[in-house]
N, C-alpha and C positions, 0 to 999 in steps of 0.2 A: 455468451449465453447464461443469463441470471438463473438461478436455480433458485426456489422459494427456501429460506432458510439459511442462506448461504451469508455469512460473516467473514469478514477476514481473519483470516487465521492468526495478523498480528494486531488485530484490535482488542486491548487489553478489558477486563471485565469494567474498570475504573480507568477512566486519565488524569494523569496527572502533570501539576504546574511543576514548573523547575522548584519549588521550595518542596516539591512532595504531598500538597495540600490538591485532594481531588476537584478537578472541576466541574461544578454543578450546573452552570449555565446551559441552559436547554438547545439554545440557538448554537451556542459554540461546537456540544456534542452533535448537534443536526450536520454543522458543518462536516466536522469532523468523518461522521459515518458517509456521508454523501461522496468528501474527494474520496477515503478506502474506497466506495464504491466503483469510482469511476476508475481508479487505479487499477483495481481488480480486476474488471471487463476488458480496459484496452490490454493489461500483459496477458488475460486468456485468452482473447484474437490474437493476440502476436504470438503468442505460444501453438497456439493452433495452426498459424500461417505457416511460422515454421517449421512447427514436424510436416503439414503439406509439400513444404519444399526438400521435405528431406535433412534436414538441419541437425543433428545431434542434440537431443532434450537435453540433456545437461549441462554441455555447453552452451546452449539457450539461456537457462535456466541461470548459470553463472554470471551469464552478461546483463540479466536483469540483477543481479544479485551486485555486481558491480556499479551497473547504476546507480543502487540506492544509496550503496556504500559511497558513492563519488558523490553526492548530492551533497551542496555547500549552506551553509545556515550564512543567509545576509544581514541577519541580526545579531549576529554573536559577538560578545563584548571579550575585545583582544586586551 
């Protein structure tokens, strides 16, 4: 459920490139916002399902955090 004015808590006021310079391309910023909106919506629905099934909220939130922490960057320079 999306509420007017919702913004991803993790969305910084300025997105930065790996060298620290700000991303100014509107298309890139739009994609970032849309992706975060989709992720937030999916996570919200999953949390609601978990709570309705009487899963411990803190445990579920920890599982979401672990999921994010476990994401890998396929473009990382080794």
